[in-house]
GUGU-366221 format. One record per residue (C-alpha): residue number from 1; residue in three letters; chain; x, y, z. Coordinates in steps of 0.2 Angstrom, whole numbers, m for minus. Example, Ala and Ser with C-alpha at 12.3 -4.5 7.8 and 13.67 -1.06 7.14 Angstrom:
BEGIN
<node n="1" res="ALA" chain="A" xx="62" yy="m22" zz="39"/>
<node n="2" res="SER" chain="A" xx="68" yy="m5" zz="36"/>
***
This chain:
BEGIN
<node n="1" res="UNK" chain="A" xx="0" yy="0" zz="0"/>
<node n="2" res="UNK" chain="A" xx="6" yy="17" zz="m5"/>
<node n="3" res="UNK" chain="A" xx="m1" yy="34" zz="m8"/>
<node n="4" res="UNK" chain="A" xx="m10" yy="40" zz="m24"/>
<node n="5" res="UNK" chain="A" xx="1" yy="54" zz="m31"/>
<node n="6" res="UNK" chain="A" xx="12" yy="49" zz="m46"/>
<node n="7" res="UNK" chain="A" xx="27" yy="52" zz="m35"/>
<node n="8" res="UNK" chain="A" xx="21" yy="39" zz="m22"/>
<node n="9" res="UNK" chain="A" xx="14" yy="26" zz="m34"/>
<node n="10" res="UNK" chain="A" xx="24" yy="26" zz="m50"/>
<node n="11" res="UNK" chain="A" xx="41" yy="22" zz="m44"/>
<node n="12" res="UNK" chain="A" xx="34" yy="8" zz="m33"/>
<node n="13" res="UNK" chain="A" xx="26" yy="0" zz="m48"/>
<node n="14" res="UNK" chain="A" xx="41" yy="2" zz="m59"/>
<node n="15" res="UNK" chain="A" xx="54" yy="m5" zz="m46"/>
<node n="16" res="UNK" chain="A" xx="42" yy="m19" zz="m42"/>
<node n="17" res="UNK" chain="A" xx="42" yy="m24" zz="m61"/>
<node n="18" res="UNK" chain="A" xx="61" yy="m24" zz="m61"/>
<node n="19" res="UNK" chain="A" xx="61" yy="m34" zz="m45"/>
<node n="20" res="UNK" chain="A" xx="50" yy="m47" zz="m53"/>
<node n="21" res="UNK" chain="A" xx="62" yy="m49" zz="m67"/>
<node n="22" res="UNK" chain="A" xx="77" yy="m51" zz="m55"/>
<node n="23" res="UNK" chain="A" xx="69" yy="m63" zz="m42"/>
<node n="24" res="UNK" chain="A" xx="52" yy="m69" zz="m49"/>
<node n="25" res="UNK" chain="A" xx="43" yy="m61" zz="m34"/>
<node n="26" res="UNK" chain="A" xx="27" yy="m52" zz="m40"/>
<node n="27" res="UNK" chain="A" xx="22" yy="m36" zz="m30"/>
<node n="28" res="UNK" chain="A" xx="6" yy="m28" zz="m33"/>
<node n="29" res="UNK" chain="A" xx="3" yy="m10" zz="m26"/>
<node n="30" res="UNK" chain="A" xx="m13" yy="m2" zz="m20"/>
<node n="31" res="UNK" chain="A" xx="m14" yy="17" zz="m16"/>
<node n="32" res="UNK" chain="A" xx="m24" yy="29" zz="m5"/>
<node n="33" res="UNK" chain="A" xx="m27" yy="48" zz="m6"/>
<node n="34" res="UNK" chain="A" xx="m14" yy="59" zz="3"/>
<node n="35" res="UNK" chain="A" xx="m27" yy="63" zz="17"/>
<node n="36" res="UNK" chain="A" xx="m30" yy="44" zz="20"/>
<node n="37" res="UNK" chain="A" xx="m11" yy="41" zz="19"/>
<node n="38" res="UNK" chain="A" xx="m8" yy="53" zz="33"/>
<node n="39" res="UNK" chain="A" xx="m22" yy="47" zz="44"/>
<node n="40" res="UNK" chain="A" xx="m27" yy="29" zz="40"/>
<node n="41" res="UNK" chain="A" xx="m23" yy="17" zz="54"/>
<node n="42" res="UNK" chain="A" xx="m7" yy="7" zz="51"/>
<node n="43" res="UNK" chain="A" xx="m13" yy="m8" zz="60"/>
<node n="44" res="UNK" chain="A" xx="m27" yy="m10" zz="47"/>
<node n="45" res="UNK" chain="A" xx="m16" yy="m9" zz="33"/>
<node n="46" res="UNK" chain="A" xx="m3" yy="m21" zz="41"/>
<node n="47" res="UNK" chain="A" xx="m17" yy="m34" zz="42"/>
<node n="48" res="UNK" chain="A" xx="m21" yy="m32" zz="23"/>
<node n="49" res="UNK" chain="A" xx="m4" yy="m29" zz="15"/>
<node n="50" res="UNK" chain="A" xx="14" yy="m36" zz="16"/>
<node n="51" res="UNK" chain="A" xx="23" yy="m20" zz="12"/>
<node n="52" res="UNK" chain="A" xx="17" yy="m3" zz="18"/>
<node n="53" res="UNK" chain="A" xx="23" yy="15" zz="14"/>
<node n="54" res="UNK" chain="A" xx="22" yy="25" zz="31"/>
<node n="55" res="UNK" chain="A" xx="26" yy="42" zz="38"/>
<node n="56" res="UNK" chain="A" xx="39" yy="43" zz="52"/>
<node n="57" res="UNK" chain="A" xx="27" yy="50" zz="65"/>
<node n="58" res="UNK" chain="A" xx="18" yy="34" zz="65"/>
<node n="59" res="UNK" chain="A" xx="32" yy="24" zz="73"/>
<node n="60" res="UNK" chain="A" xx="27" yy="26" zz="91"/>
<node n="61" res="UNK" chain="A" xx="9" yy="20" zz="87"/>
<node n="62" res="UNK" chain="A" xx="15" yy="5" zz="77"/>
<node n="63" res="UNK" chain="A" xx="27" yy="0" zz="90"/>
<node n="64" res="UNK" chain="A" xx="13" yy="0" zz="103"/>
<node n="65" res="UNK" chain="A" xx="2" yy="m10" zz="91"/>
<node n="66" res="UNK" chain="A" xx="16" yy="m23" zz="86"/>
<node n="67" res="UNK" chain="A" xx="10" yy="m22" zz="68"/>
<node n="68" res="UNK" chain="A" xx="26" yy="m20" zz="59"/>
<node n="69" res="UNK" chain="A" xx="42" yy="m31" zz="58"/>
<node n="70" res="UNK" chain="A" xx="58" yy="m23" zz="63"/>
<node n="71" res="UNK" chain="A" xx="70" yy="m22" zz="48"/>
<node n="72" res="UNK" chain="A" xx="86" yy="m23" zz="58"/>
<node n="73" res="UNK" chain="A" xx="88" yy="m41" zz="55"/>
<node n="74" res="UNK" chain="A" xx="104" yy="m50" zz="60"/>
<node n="75" res="UNK" chain="A" xx="117" yy="m52" zz="46"/>
<node n="76" res="UNK" chain="A" xx="113" yy="m37" zz="36"/>
<node n="77" res="UNK" chain="A" xx="122" yy="m24" zz="47"/>
<node n="78" res="UNK" chain="A" xx="133" yy="m18" zz="32"/>
<node n="79" res="UNK" chain="A" xx="118" yy="m15" zz="21"/>
<node n="80" res="UNK" chain="A" xx="110" yy="m5" zz="35"/>
<node n="81" res="UNK" chain="A" xx="126" yy="5" zz="38"/>
<node n="82" res="UNK" chain="A" xx="126" yy="10" zz="20"/>
<node n="83" res="UNK" chain="A" xx="108" yy="16" zz="21"/>
<node n="84" res="UNK" chain="A" xx="111" yy="26" zz="36"/>
<node n="85" res="UNK" chain="A" xx="127" yy="34" zz="28"/>
<node n="86" res="UNK" chain="A" xx="117" yy="38" zz="13"/>
<node n="87" res="UNK" chain="A" xx="103" yy="47" zz="22"/>
<node n="88" res="UNK" chain="A" xx="98" yy="65" zz="17"/>
<node n="89" res="UNK" chain="A" xx="97" yy="74" zz="34"/>
<node n="90" res="UNK" chain="A" xx="88" yy="64" zz="47"/>
<node n="91" res="UNK" chain="A" xx="77" yy="53" zz="36"/>
<node n="92" res="UNK" chain="A" xx="85" yy="36" zz="41"/>
<node n="93" res="UNK" chain="A" xx="85" yy="39" zz="60"/>
<node n="94" res="UNK" chain="A" xx="67" yy="46" zz="59"/>
<node n="95" res="UNK" chain="A" xx="61" yy="28" zz="57"/>
<node n="96" res="UNK" chain="A" xx="71" yy="21" zz="72"/>
<node n="97" res="UNK" chain="A" xx="61" yy="20" zz="88"/>
<node n="98" res="UNK" chain="A" xx="65" yy="11" zz="105"/>
<node n="99" res="UNK" chain="A" xx="81" yy="5" zz="97"/>
<node n="100" res="UNK" chain="A" xx="74" yy="m4" zz="82"/>
<node n="101" res="UNK" chain="A" xx="73" yy="1" zz="64"/>
<node n="102" res="UNK" chain="A" xx="54" yy="0" zz="58"/>
<node n="103" res="UNK" chain="A" xx="56" yy="7" zz="40"/>
<node n="104" res="UNK" chain="A" xx="69" yy="12" zz="28"/>
<node n="105" res="UNK" chain="A" xx="67" yy="29" zz="20"/>
<node n="106" res="UNK" chain="A" xx="63" yy="29" zz="1"/>
<node n="107" res="UNK" chain="A" xx="56" yy="46" zz="m1"/>
<node n="108" res="UNK" chain="A" xx="63" yy="62" zz="8"/>
<node n="109" res="UNK" chain="A" xx="54" yy="79" zz="9"/>
<node n="110" res="UNK" chain="A" xx="52" yy="93" zz="20"/>
<node n="111" res="UNK" chain="A" xx="44" yy="110" zz="19"/>
<node n="112" res="UNK" chain="A" xx="53" yy="120" zz="6"/>
<node n="113" res="UNK" chain="A" xx="49" yy="134" zz="m6"/>
<node n="114" res="UNK" chain="A" xx="40" yy="132" zz="m23"/>
<node n="115" res="UNK" chain="A" xx="41" yy="146" zz="m36"/>
<node n="116" res="UNK" chain="A" xx="38" yy="151" zz="m54"/>
<node n="117" res="UNK" chain="A" xx="54" yy="154" zz="m63"/>
<node n="118" res="UNK" chain="A" xx="44" yy="162" zz="m77"/>
<node n="119" res="UNK" chain="A" xx="37" yy="175" zz="m65"/>
<node n="120" res="UNK" chain="A" xx="51" yy="179" zz="m53"/>
<node n="121" res="UNK" chain="A" xx="70" yy="181" zz="m56"/>
<node n="122" res="UNK" chain="A" xx="73" yy="171" zz="m40"/>
<node n="123" res="UNK" chain="A" xx="64" yy="164" zz="m25"/>
<node n="124" res="UNK" chain="A" xx="61" yy="175" zz="m10"/>
<node n="125" res="UNK" chain="A" xx="75" yy="174" zz="2"/>
<node n="126" res="UNK" chain="A" xx="67" yy="181" zz="17"/>
<node n="127" res="UNK" chain="A" xx="49" yy="182" zz="24"/>
<node n="128" res="UNK" chain="A" xx="47" yy="201" zz="21"/>
<node n="129" res="UNK" chain="A" xx="49" yy="197" zz="2"/>
<node n="130" res="UNK" chain="A" xx="35" yy="184" zz="4"/>
<node n="131" res="UNK" chain="A" xx="24" yy="196" zz="12"/>
<node n="132" res="UNK" chain="A" xx="26" yy="208" zz="m2"/>
<node n="133" res="UNK" chain="A" xx="21" yy="195" zz="m15"/>
<node n="134" res="UNK" chain="A" xx="6" yy="190" zz="m4"/>
<node n="135" res="UNK" chain="A" xx="0" yy="208" zz="m4"/>
<node n="136" res="UNK" chain="A" xx="0" yy="207" zz="m23"/>
<node n="137" res="UNK" chain="A" xx="m11" yy="191" zz="m22"/>
<node n="138" res="UNK" chain="A" xx="3" yy="180" zz="m29"/>
<node n="139" res="UNK" chain="A" xx="6" yy="168" zz="m14"/>
<node n="140" res="UNK" chain="A" xx="m3" yy="152" zz="m8"/>
<node n="141" res="UNK" chain="A" xx="1" yy="143" zz="8"/>
<node n="142" res="UNK" chain="A" xx="m7" yy="125" zz="11"/>
<node n="143" res="UNK" chain="A" xx="m15" yy="126" zz="28"/>
<node n="144" res="UNK" chain="A" xx="m27" yy="111" zz="27"/>
<node n="145" res="UNK" chain="A" xx="m23" yy="100" zz="43"/>
<node n="146" res="UNK" chain="A" xx="m10" yy="94" zz="46"/>
<node n="147" res="UNK" chain="A" xx="m1" yy="107" zz="35"/>
<node n="148" res="UNK" chain="A" xx="m5" yy="122" zz="46"/>
<node n="149" res="UNK" chain="A" xx="4" yy="113" zz="61"/>
<node n="150" res="UNK" chain="A" xx="19" yy="109" zz="49"/>
<node n="151" res="UNK" chain="A" xx="20" yy="127" zz="45"/>
<node n="152" res="UNK" chain="A" xx="19" yy="132" zz="63"/>
<node n="153" res="UNK" chain="A" xx="33" yy="119" zz="67"/>
<node n="154" res="UNK" chain="A" xx="44" yy="125" zz="52"/>
<node n="155" res="UNK" chain="A" xx="43" yy="144" zz="58"/>
<node n="156" res="UNK" chain="A" xx="47" yy="139" zz="76"/>
<node n="157" res="UNK" chain="A" xx="62" yy="129" zz="70"/>
<node n="158" res="UNK" chain="A" xx="68" yy="143" zz="59"/>
<node n="159" res="UNK" chain="A" xx="67" yy="156" zz="73"/>
<node n="160" res="UNK" chain="A" xx="79" yy="144" zz="83"/>
<node n="161" res="UNK" chain="A" xx="66" yy="137" zz="95"/>
<node n="162" res="UNK" chain="A" xx="60" yy="121" zz="88"/>
<node n="163" res="UNK" chain="A" xx="46" yy="112" zz="97"/>
<node n="164" res="UNK" chain="A" xx="52" yy="99" zz="109"/>
<node n="165" res="UNK" chain="A" xx="46" yy="82" zz="115"/>
<node n="166" res="UNK" chain="A" xx="47" yy="82" zz="134"/>
<node n="167" res="UNK" chain="A" xx="38" yy="86" zz="150"/>
<node n="168" res="UNK" chain="A" xx="40" yy="105" zz="148"/>
<node n="169" res="UNK" chain="A" xx="31" yy="116" zz="135"/>
<node n="170" res="UNK" chain="A" xx="31" yy="108" zz="118"/>
<node n="171" res="UNK" chain="A" xx="32" yy="126" zz="110"/>
<node n="172" res="UNK" chain="A" xx="42" yy="140" zz="119"/>
<node n="173" res="UNK" chain="A" xx="28" yy="152" zz="123"/>
<node n="174" res="UNK" chain="A" xx="36" yy="168" zz="117"/>
<node n="175" res="UNK" chain="A" xx="42" yy="159" zz="100"/>
<node n="176" res="UNK" chain="A" xx="25" yy="151" zz="98"/>
<node n="177" res="UNK" chain="A" xx="16" yy="168" zz="100"/>
<node n="178" res="UNK" chain="A" xx="27" yy="176" zz="87"/>
<node n="179" res="UNK" chain="A" xx="25" yy="161" zz="75"/>
<node n="180" res="UNK" chain="A" xx="6" yy="162" zz="76"/>
<node n="181" res="UNK" chain="A" xx="7" yy="181" zz="73"/>
<node n="182" res="UNK" chain="A" xx="17" yy="178" zz="58"/>
<node n="183" res="UNK" chain="A" xx="4" yy="165" zz="52"/>
<node n="184" res="UNK" chain="A" xx="m10" yy="176" zz="56"/>
<node n="185" res="UNK" chain="A" xx="m3" yy="190" zz="46"/>
<node n="186" res="UNK" chain="A" xx="0" yy="180" zz="30"/>
<node n="187" res="UNK" chain="A" xx="m17" yy="171" zz="32"/>
<node n="188" res="UNK" chain="A" xx="m25" yy="188" zz="31"/>
<node n="189" res="UNK" chain="A" xx="m16" yy="191" zz="14"/>
<node n="190" res="UNK" chain="A" xx="m19" yy="175" zz="5"/>
<node n="191" res="UNK" chain="A" xx="m35" yy="167" zz="m2"/>
<node n="192" res="UNK" chain="A" xx="m45" yy="159" zz="13"/>
<node n="193" res="UNK" chain="A" xx="m47" yy="144" zz="2"/>
<node n="194" res="UNK" chain="A" xx="m29" yy="140" zz="8"/>
<node n="195" res="UNK" chain="A" xx="m37" yy="133" zz="24"/>
<node n="196" res="UNK" chain="A" xx="m44" yy="119" zz="14"/>
<node n="197" res="UNK" chain="A" xx="m29" yy="116" zz="3"/>
<node n="198" res="UNK" chain="A" xx="m15" yy="103" zz="4"/>
<node n="199" res="UNK" chain="A" xx="2" yy="104" zz="m5"/>
<node n="200" res="UNK" chain="A" xx="m5" yy="95" zz="m20"/>
<node n="201" res="UNK" chain="A" xx="m19" yy="108" zz="m22"/>
<node n="202" res="UNK" chain="A" xx="m7" yy="122" zz="m21"/>
<node n="203" res="UNK" chain="A" xx="5" yy="115" zz="m33"/>
<node n="204" res="UNK" chain="A" xx="m8" yy="111" zz="m46"/>
<node n="205" res="UNK" chain="A" xx="m15" yy="129" zz="m45"/>
<node n="206" res="UNK" chain="A" xx="3" yy="136" zz="m47"/>
<node n="207" res="UNK" chain="A" xx="7" yy="125" zz="m61"/>
<node n="208" res="UNK" chain="A" xx="m9" yy="128" zz="m71"/>
<node n="209" res="UNK" chain="A" xx="m11" yy="139" zz="m86"/>
<node n="210" res="UNK" chain="A" xx="m16" yy="156" zz="m82"/>
<node n="211" res="UNK" chain="A" xx="m11" yy="155" zz="m63"/>
<node n="212" res="UNK" chain="A" xx="m5" yy="171" zz="m55"/>
<node n="213" res="UNK" chain="A" xx="3" yy="162" zz="m40"/>
<node n="214" res="UNK" chain="A" xx="22" yy="165" zz="m40"/>
<node n="215" res="UNK" chain="A" xx="26" yy="158" zz="m23"/>
<node n="216" res="UNK" chain="A" xx="22" yy="145" zz="m10"/>
<node n="217" res="UNK" chain="A" xx="34" yy="149" zz="3"/>
<node n="218" res="UNK" chain="A" xx="32" yy="134" zz="15"/>
<node n="219" res="UNK" chain="A" xx="26" yy="118" zz="6"/>
<node n="220" res="UNK" chain="A" xx="32" yy="100" zz="5"/>
<node n="221" res="UNK" chain="A" xx="42" yy="98" zz="m10"/>
<node n="222" res="UNK" chain="A" xx="36" yy="88" zz="m25"/>
<node n="223" res="UNK" chain="A" xx="49" yy="84" zz="m38"/>
<node n="224" res="UNK" chain="A" xx="35" yy="79" zz="m51"/>
<node n="225" res="UNK" chain="A" xx="31" yy="98" zz="m53"/>
<node n="226" res="UNK" chain="A" xx="49" yy="102" zz="m57"/>
<node n="227" res="UNK" chain="A" xx="50" yy="90" zz="m71"/>
<node n="228" res="UNK" chain="A" xx="47" yy="98" zz="m88"/>
<node n="229" res="UNK" chain="A" xx="30" yy="93" zz="m96"/>
<node n="230" res="UNK" chain="A" xx="22" yy="87" zz="m80"/>
<node n="231" res="UNK" chain="A" xx="10" yy="101" zz="m80"/>
<node n="232" res="UNK" chain="A" xx="7" yy="117" zz="m91"/>
<node n="233" res="UNK" chain="A" xx="21" yy="127" zz="m81"/>
<node n="234" res="UNK" chain="A" xx="36" yy="120" zz="m73"/>
<node n="235" res="UNK" chain="A" xx="39" yy="125" zz="m55"/>
<node n="236" res="UNK" chain="A" xx="56" yy="127" zz="m47"/>
<node n="237" res="UNK" chain="A" xx="60" yy="123" zz="m29"/>
<node n="238" res="UNK" chain="A" xx="72" yy="132" zz="m17"/>
<node n="239" res="UNK" chain="A" xx="76" yy="133" zz="2"/>
<node n="240" res="UNK" chain="A" xx="64" yy="140" zz="13"/>
<node n="241" res="UNK" chain="A" xx="64" yy="159" zz="16"/>
<node n="242" res="UNK" chain="A" xx="71" yy="164" zz="32"/>
<node n="243" res="UNK" chain="A" xx="61" yy="172" zz="46"/>
<node n="244" res="UNK" chain="A" xx="75" yy="171" zz="58"/>
<node n="245" res="UNK" chain="A" xx="94" yy="174" zz="55"/>
<node n="246" res="UNK" chain="A" xx="100" yy="156" zz="55"/>
<node n="247" res="UNK" chain="A" xx="97" yy="152" zz="37"/>
<node n="248" res="UNK" chain="A" xx="86" yy="138" zz="30"/>
<node n="249" res="UNK" chain="A" xx="84" yy="127" zz="46"/>
<node n="250" res="UNK" chain="A" xx="70" yy="120" zz="56"/>
<node n="251" res="UNK" chain="A" xx="59" yy="114" zz="42"/>
<node n="252" res="UNK" chain="A" xx="47" yy="100" zz="47"/>
<node n="253" res="UNK" chain="A" xx="53" yy="83" zz="40"/>
<node n="254" res="UNK" chain="A" xx="42" yy="73" zz="29"/>
<node n="255" res="UNK" chain="A" xx="44" yy="60" zz="16"/>
<node n="256" res="UNK" chain="A" xx="40" yy="41" zz="18"/>
<node n="257" res="UNK" chain="A" xx="48" yy="25" zz="22"/>
<node n="258" res="UNK" chain="A" xx="44" yy="7" zz="17"/>
<node n="259" res="UNK" chain="A" xx="39" yy="m5" zz="31"/>
<node n="260" res="UNK" chain="A" xx="35" yy="m24" zz="32"/>
<node n="261" res="UNK" chain="A" xx="19" yy="m30" zz="41"/>
<node n="262" res="UNK" chain="A" xx="22" yy="m41" zz="56"/>
<node n="263" res="UNK" chain="A" xx="7" yy="m52" zz="50"/>
<node n="264" res="UNK" chain="A" xx="15" yy="m55" zz="33"/>
<node n="265" res="UNK" chain="A" xx="16" yy="m73" zz="26"/>
<node n="266" res="UNK" chain="A" xx="30" yy="m68" zz="15"/>
<node n="267" res="UNK" chain="A" xx="40" yy="m58" zz="27"/>
<node n="268" res="UNK" chain="A" xx="58" yy="m62" zz="21"/>
<node n="269" res="UNK" chain="A" xx="53" yy="m58" zz="3"/>
<node n="270" res="UNK" chain="A" xx="46" yy="m42" zz="9"/>
<node n="271" res="UNK" chain="A" xx="61" yy="m37" zz="19"/>
<node n="272" res="UNK" chain="A" xx="72" yy="m41" zz="4"/>
<node n="273" res="UNK" chain="A" xx="63" yy="m29" zz="m7"/>
<node n="274" res="UNK" chain="A" xx="63" yy="m16" zz="7"/>
<node n="275" res="UNK" chain="A" xx="82" yy="m17" zz="7"/>
<node n="276" res="UNK" chain="A" xx="84" yy="m17" zz="m11"/>
<node n="277" res="UNK" chain="A" xx="72" yy="m2" zz="m15"/>
<node n="278" res="UNK" chain="A" xx="80" yy="9" zz="m2"/>
<node n="279" res="UNK" chain="A" xx="98" yy="6" zz="m8"/>
<node n="280" res="UNK" chain="A" xx="108" yy="20" zz="m17"/>
<node n="281" res="UNK" chain="A" xx="109" yy="11" zz="m33"/>
<node n="282" res="UNK" chain="A" xx="90" yy="9" zz="m35"/>
<node n="283" res="UNK" chain="A" xx="86" yy="26" zz="m28"/>
<node n="284" res="UNK" chain="A" xx="98" yy="34" zz="m40"/>
<node n="285" res="UNK" chain="A" xx="92" yy="24" zz="m55"/>
<node n="286" res="UNK" chain="A" xx="75" yy="16" zz="m58"/>
<node n="287" res="UNK" chain="A" xx="66" yy="25" zz="m43"/>
<node n="288" res="UNK" chain="A" xx="71" yy="42" zz="m48"/>
<node n="289" res="UNK" chain="A" xx="68" yy="38" zz="m67"/>
<node n="290" res="UNK" chain="A" xx="50" yy="33" zz="m63"/>
<node n="291" res="UNK" chain="A" xx="46" yy="50" zz="m55"/>
<node n="292" res="UNK" chain="A" xx="50" yy="46" zz="m37"/>
<node n="293" res="UNK" chain="A" xx="58" yy="58" zz="m25"/>
<node n="294" res="UNK" chain="A" xx="72" yy="48" zz="m18"/>
<node n="295" res="UNK" chain="A" xx="79" yy="48" zz="0"/>
<node n="296" res="UNK" chain="A" xx="96" yy="42" zz="m3"/>
<node n="297" res="UNK" chain="A" xx="110" yy="54" zz="m5"/>
<node n="298" res="UNK" chain="A" xx="117" yy="45" zz="m20"/>
<node n="299" res="UNK" chain="A" xx="102" yy="52" zz="m30"/>
<node n="300" res="UNK" chain="A" xx="102" yy="69" zz="m22"/>
<node n="301" res="UNK" chain="A" xx="121" yy="71" zz="m27"/>
<node n="302" res="UNK" chain="A" xx="118" yy="64" zz="m45"/>
<node n="303" res="UNK" chain="A" xx="120" yy="76" zz="m59"/>
<node n="304" res="UNK" chain="A" xx="108" yy="67" zz="m71"/>
<node n="305" res="UNK" chain="A" xx="95" yy="65" zz="m58"/>
<node n="306" res="UNK" chain="A" xx="96" yy="84" zz="m54"/>
<node n="307" res="UNK" chain="A" xx="96" yy="89" zz="m72"/>
<node n="308" res="UNK" chain="A" xx="80" yy="79" zz="m75"/>
<node n="309" res="UNK" chain="A" xx="72" yy="89" zz="m61"/>
<node n="310" res="UNK" chain="A" xx="78" yy="106" zz="m63"/>
<node n="311" res="UNK" chain="A" xx="90" yy="105" zz="m49"/>
<node n="312" res="UNK" chain="A" xx="76" yy="101" zz="m37"/>
<node n="313" res="UNK" chain="A" xx="88" yy="91" zz="m26"/>
<node n="314" res="UNK" chain="A" xx="103" yy="103" zz="m26"/>
<node n="315" res="UNK" chain="A" xx="92" yy="118" zz="m24"/>
<node n="316" res="UNK" chain="A" xx="83" yy="112" zz="m8"/>
<node n="317" res="UNK" chain="A" xx="97" yy="101" zz="0"/>
<node n="318" res="UNK" chain="A" xx="102" yy="114" zz="14"/>
<node n="319" res="UNK" chain="A" xx="84" yy="114" zz="20"/>
<node n="320" res="UNK" chain="A" xx="83" yy="95" zz="20"/>
<node n="321" res="UNK" chain="A" xx="99" yy="94" zz="29"/>
<node n="322" res="UNK" chain="A" xx="93" yy="106" zz="42"/>
<node n="323" res="UNK" chain="A" xx="76" yy="98" zz="44"/>
<node n="324" res="UNK" chain="A" xx="68" yy="94" zz="61"/>
<node n="325" res="UNK" chain="A" xx="60" yy="77" zz="66"/>
<node n="326" res="UNK" chain="A" xx="42" yy="78" zz="72"/>
<node n="327" res="UNK" chain="A" xx="37" yy="69" zz="89"/>
<node n="328" res="UNK" chain="A" xx="34" yy="51" zz="86"/>
<node n="329" res="UNK" chain="A" xx="26" yy="44" zz="102"/>
<node n="330" res="UNK" chain="A" xx="10" yy="34" zz="103"/>
<node n="331" res="UNK" chain="A" xx="m3" yy="48" zz="104"/>
<node n="332" res="UNK" chain="A" xx="6" yy="60" zz="93"/>
<node n="333" res="UNK" chain="A" xx="m5" yy="57" zz="77"/>
<node n="334" res="UNK" chain="A" xx="m21" yy="62" zz="87"/>
<node n="335" res="UNK" chain="A" xx="m12" yy="78" zz="93"/>
<node n="336" res="UNK" chain="A" xx="m6" yy="82" zz="76"/>
<node n="337" res="UNK" chain="A" xx="m25" yy="83" zz="70"/>
<node n="338" res="UNK" chain="A" xx="m31" yy="92" zz="86"/>
<node n="339" res="UNK" chain="A" xx="m17" yy="105" zz="85"/>
<node n="340" res="UNK" chain="A" xx="m19" yy="108" zz="67"/>
<node n="341" res="UNK" chain="A" xx="m38" yy="111" zz="70"/>
<node n="342" res="UNK" chain="A" xx="m34" yy="123" zz="84"/>
<node n="343" res="UNK" chain="A" xx="m22" yy="133" zz="74"/>
<node n="344" res="UNK" chain="A" xx="m35" yy="135" zz="60"/>
<node n="345" res="UNK" chain="A" xx="m48" yy="140" zz="71"/>
<node n="346" res="UNK" chain="A" xx="m37" yy="153" zz="78"/>
<node n="347" res="UNK" chain="A" xx="m33" yy="159" zz="61"/>
<node n="348" res="UNK" chain="A" xx="m51" yy="160" zz="56"/>
<node n="349" res="UNK" chain="A" xx="m57" yy="168" zz="72"/>
<node n="350" res="UNK" chain="A" xx="m41" yy="179" zz="74"/>
<node n="351" res="UNK" chain="A" xx="m38" yy="172" zz="92"/>
<node n="352" res="UNK" chain="A" xx="m25" yy="179" zz="103"/>
<node n="353" res="UNK" chain="A" xx="m8" yy="171" zz="100"/>
<node n="354" res="UNK" chain="A" xx="m4" yy="167" zz="118"/>
<node n="355" res="UNK" chain="A" xx="m21" yy="158" zz="120"/>
<node n="356" res="UNK" chain="A" xx="m18" yy="147" zz="105"/>
<node n="357" res="UNK" chain="A" xx="0" yy="142" zz="110"/>
<node n="358" res="UNK" chain="A" xx="m6" yy="138" zz="128"/>
<node n="359" res="UNK" chain="A" xx="m19" yy="127" zz="120"/>
<node n="360" res="UNK" chain="A" xx="m6" yy="118" zz="109"/>
<node n="361" res="UNK" chain="A" xx="5" yy="115" zz="124"/>
<node n="362" res="UNK" chain="A" xx="m10" yy="108" zz="134"/>
<node n="363" res="UNK" chain="A" xx="m15" yy="97" zz="119"/>
<node n="364" res="UNK" chain="A" xx="3" yy="90" zz="118"/>
<node n="365" res="UNK" chain="A" xx="4" yy="85" zz="137"/>
<node n="366" res="UNK" chain="A" xx="m13" yy="77" zz="135"/>
<node n="367" res="UNK" chain="A" xx="m7" yy="66" zz="120"/>
<node n="368" res="UNK" chain="A" xx="3" yy="56" zz="133"/>
<node n="369" res="UNK" chain="A" xx="m4" yy="43" zz="145"/>
<node n="370" res="UNK" chain="A" xx="m7" yy="50" zz="162"/>
<node n="371" res="UNK" chain="A" xx="8" yy="48" zz="174"/>
<node n="372" res="UNK" chain="A" xx="8" yy="31" zz="181"/>
<node n="373" res="UNK" chain="A" xx="m1" yy="23" zz="167"/>
<node n="374" res="UNK" chain="A" xx="7" yy="10" zz="156"/>
<node n="375" res="UNK" chain="A" xx="19" yy="18" zz="144"/>
<node n="376" res="UNK" chain="A" xx="17" yy="35" zz="152"/>
<node n="377" res="UNK" chain="A" xx="29" yy="49" zz="148"/>
<node n="378" res="UNK" chain="A" xx="38" yy="55" zz="133"/>
<node n="379" res="UNK" chain="A" xx="49" yy="43" zz="123"/>
<node n="380" res="UNK" chain="A" xx="66" yy="48" zz="117"/>
<node n="381" res="UNK" chain="A" xx="76" yy="40" zz="103"/>
***
């Protein structure tokens, strides 16, 4: 099971066809919408599929549910070391939880910046330039949950105070209030429809014929739109514009990993495929060629891979290397939805920033079991 965008589906089908030629093992892929992919219970998928593409914030939940097989099997240490060494940013360790490796990264993303090179001479380098474009009606920002929270996280990280997972405030109150004020300011300048738009919606709008949108300052990168001919207009991607003074750091890490069901009747064959498709050779070759957005540095460093995608990888690499890993404890996924909804309500009703941040911190504390309950307290990696 994977997700339904060409970036998520096409490379899995193409690589599986090669795997069948190589091993005789046939793998068939189903797909879900982006929204379902982000929220559908992993345990249900694990009972229906041998191989599942997952998001790293699920790892605490899936560990508690015992629905995935750990991939750090004995005898393949050298292969795993190569995968870890080839990780772009923290993609590989983001799937490590309680000392085990639950998935291998096959797709890496974070919030970056999308822009129209036929409209702008360069992507905005700082937030004030973004606001100037927004006042002209030329900016969109995906704010459909969970992307409003991802924007909040990225801005906090860029200001040098990323959210923390621990017993104290999840978000520094002063930083969080400033972040919400930044979001409230730009939300008042852009189309209110952004509150219901995910990254694909925004990118489709930007890349369509007749679009006036020149910039999406914080949006998960999609290499498909950087490839000539994918849509009417080719988009370019760049590092995030700076709100603070630390450069393009703090972006909320995304991407996907390939995992194996603990209920699989073909577990060894599934694990073999997971190692193979995550390897540098495959990521740089057939995975990227089929429209995938590889996770391995072998692809990100490859001149031919970059040339085919308008230097998508080269132009966003600093942001990816400086990206921040979301919490992953069992309970985070429900918090992610509740926190996103709270931010959006605050934007719509123009709530006081301190009140919104206090609610986010309260919701985060409530996402953990009560003290003394089984599994209580924040987990760390």
